C-alpha positions as CSV (number, residue, x, y, z in Angstrom):
1,M,63.8,93.9,-8.3
2,F,64.4,90.2,-8.0
3,G,61.8,87.4,-7.8
4,T,61.3,84.4,-6.8
5,A,59.2,80.8,-7.9
6,L,58.9,77.9,-5.3
7,A,57.2,75.0,-6.9
8,V,57.3,72.2,-4.4
9,F,55.6,68.6,-5.0
10,S,55.6,65.6,-3.5
11,F,53.8,62.7,-6.5
12,S,54.5,58.9,-6.0
13,A,54.4,57.7,-9.7
14,N,52.5,54.5,-9.0
15,A,49.9,52.8,-11.6
16,A,47.7,54.2,-9.6
17,N,47.6,58.0,-9.9
18,F,47.5,57.8,-14.0
19,S,44.4,58.9,-15.8
20,A,46.3,58.9,-19.4
21,C,49.1,57.7,-20.9
22,G,50.6,57.2,-24.3
23,P,53.7,58.2,-26.1
24,F,55.0,62.2,-24.8
25,E,54.3,63.5,-28.0
26,A,50.4,62.4,-28.3
27,L,50.8,63.2,-24.9
28,D,52.3,66.1,-25.0
29,K,50.6,67.0,-29.2
30,T,47.0,66.3,-27.3
31,L,47.7,68.6,-24.1
32,Q,49.7,71.7,-26.1
33,K,46.1,71.6,-28.2
34,A,43.9,72.5,-24.9
35,G,45.8,75.3,-24.0
36,E,48.8,74.0,-22.5
37,A,52.6,74.6,-22.7
38,P,55.8,73.0,-20.4
39,I,56.5,75.3,-17.4
40,L,59.0,72.5,-15.3
41,A,60.5,69.8,-16.3
42,W,63.1,68.0,-13.9
43,I,64.5,63.8,-13.2
44,E,64.1,62.5,-10.2
45,S,66.4,60.5,-7.9
46,D,64.6,57.1,-10.0
47,G,65.3,58.7,-12.9
48,S,61.8,59.5,-14.2
49,Y,60.9,62.4,-15.9
50,R,58.8,65.0,-14.6
51,F,56.7,67.2,-15.9
52,F,54.0,70.7,-15.5
53,Y,52.2,71.3,-18.3
54,G,50.4,75.1,-17.5
55,G,48.1,77.1,-19.7
56,K,46.9,80.6,-20.2
57,A,43.5,79.8,-18.2
58,G,44.5,78.3,-14.9
59,A,44.8,74.4,-16.7
60,W,47.4,72.6,-15.5
61,T,48.6,69.0,-15.6
62,L,51.7,66.6,-14.2
63,V,52.9,64.0,-16.5
64,A,55.5,61.1,-15.6
65,T,57.3,58.3,-17.0
66,V,56.3,55.1,-16.6
67,P,58.6,52.0,-16.8
68,G,58.4,50.9,-20.7
69,G,59.3,54.4,-21.8
70,L,55.0,56.1,-22.0
71,F,53.8,60.0,-20.6
72,C,50.7,59.6,-17.9
73,T,49.2,61.9,-16.7
74,M,49.2,61.7,-12.5
75,R,47.2,64.6,-11.9
76,D,45.7,68.7,-12.7
77,G,43.5,70.6,-11.8
78,K,42.8,74.7,-12.7
79,G,43.7,77.8,-10.3
80,F,47.3,77.5,-12.4
81,D,49.5,81.0,-12.4
82,I,53.3,82.4,-13.0
83,L,54.1,84.5,-10.5
84,I,57.5,85.4,-12.5
85,K,56.6,87.5,-15.5
């Protein structure tokens, strides 16, 4: 049996979207302590990075790089589930 996963994100990486910024290692450590792990990673056409973190309890966070090399949270929420296991 084959499975299909689809994720569609359309978020603008402007400063108004960010709620917490810091070095990648610090942000990654904080999210992992909260029970989230990186699920997806990709590079946008402008060269910035995006990471989607998700947790077993359904929490999720979208993280992006910004000019200067910091990583910032863009969005977060509840209700995340992995459809293919």
